[in-house]
C-alpha positions, -999 to +999 in steps of 0.1 A: +275-427-607+305-432-584+296-440-548+312-424-518+327-458-508+343-462-543+357-427-540+371-433-506+386-466-517+404-449-546+418-422-524+430-448-499+448-467-527+465-435-539+476-427-504+490-462-500+509-459-533+522-426-523+537-440-491+552-469-511+568-444-535+581-422-507+597-453-492+613-461-525+627-425-529+645-428-495+667-454-512+674-434-544+697-405-552+689-373-571+688-381-608+680-418-603+652-432-626+621-449-613+611-482-629+586-480-657+549-473-648+540-508-660+566-525-638+558-503-608+521-510-612+528-547-612+551-545-582+526-524-561+496-544-573+476-513-585+463-500-618+484-477-639+459-448-636+461-450-598+499-452-599+500-422-624+478-401-600+502-408-571+532-399-593+515-368-605+511-357-569+549-362-562+558-344-594+536-314-583+554-314-549+588-313-566+599-347-554+599-363-589+608-350-623+589-364-653+608-361-686+587-366-717+599-396-736+625-405-711+609-415-678+605-403-642+634-393-621+642-382-585+642-344-585+666-320-571+654-309-536+636-275-536+653-247-517+632-229-491+634-192-497+630-172-465+613-138-470+640-117-454+663-089-464+692-110-476+709-113-510+709-144-531+746-149-523+740-147-486+710-170-488+729-197-507+760-196-484+737-199-454+723-231-469+757-246-475+756-241-513+782-224-535+766-192-551+776-181-585+764-160-613+770-146-648+762-111-660+740-115-691+738-078-699+749-044-684+735-012-698+732+025-689+699+041-699+674+066-689+650+055-662+617+061-681+584+066-663+580+031-649+614+026-634+616+062-625+585+058-603+600+027-586+633+045-578+618+080-572+638+094-601+630+117-630+623+097-662+654+113-678+678+103-650+702+075-658+701+040-643+721+009-646+701-020-659+718-053-651+706-087-659+722-117-641+719-154-641+721-167-605+736-201-598+738-225-568+763-253-569+766-246-606+729-251-614+708-222-627+683-209-601+671-175-611+673-146-635+677-112-618+671-078-635+685-051-613+678-013-618+698+012-597+704+049-600+737+055-618+744+084-593+744+059-565+775+040-577+788+059-608+819+038-610+802+005-612+814-018-639+802-051-653+830-071-638+823-058-603+791-080-603+806-112-617+800-137-589+796-110-562+768-098-541+754-064-550+746-059-513+783-064-505+792-038-530+767-014-515+781-019-480+817-014-493+805+019-507+792+030-473+755+025-482+734+006-457+700-010-466+674-002-439+641-014-453+624-029-484+591-038-500+587-071-519+559-087-538+557-123-550+535-138-577+533-171-596+542-170-633+557-191-661+589-187-681+590-171-715+610-187-743+640-164-735+639-171-698+635-208-703+666-209-726+686-189-700+675-212-671+677-243-692+642-254-685+611-260-708+591-230-719+562-222-696+579-238-666+562-226-634+582-199-616+581-172-589+584-136-598+599-115-569+599-077-572+618-057-545+625-021-538+651-015-510+657+018-493+683+035-470+675+050-436+663+082-452+637+063-473+657+068-506+652+039-530+685+021-537+674-006-561+645-021-579+650-057-587+629-083-606+639-119-599+625-149-616+630-181-596+625-216-609+594-230-594+607-265-596+636-256-573+621-233-548+594-232-522+585-201-500+592-201-463+576-176-439+584-172-402+550-165-386+545-148-353+513-138-335+505-100-336+516-079-307+490-061-287 
């Protein structure tokens, strides 16, 4: 049976190793490899299981990237996603990153019951279904599937969305977004999504679902966005309730 003192001692060692590793990361660049676990354990004077637990914690926080059969590397920093009514393009520009994207598919089809309910349309009305890969500084960040009533922008073409913000296109058409509803849930990537994002299958991800509306309450879009969990963290601006 493990005593409380032994448990506390193990926790203290892990915390000390964590601090040593964080100090080491300060002197490394993104993509740099850490020394082998055997060498690190010797340098830090700890057992390999204790070191591995500390590294596991930093991997979970997105600070390190463990690559099977290769080693452990300094990870790309995660991007804080503010839960506001902004587009991906606007969000990346605000963070000093270069947004980009590629249209993976562009179809016109009937809404069907599920999409029709989201957009307050008859199931037989036509919608554009647009699937895009979103990039920041050339790196894949998210897959976005956008549904919008064809009647809203009947002249929309595939090339209009190459590397452009859909919200900019709306504003240019005289349509203003007034409100929206968004849900977020954790998920993992499917084989198709993993291939498009260039990540392993079942990589943790965030699924955002959003419906935006104009001032009259008319739905303008329903969008499902799958964000890489290893590159994103959620950021909320909290305020006390007003009385």
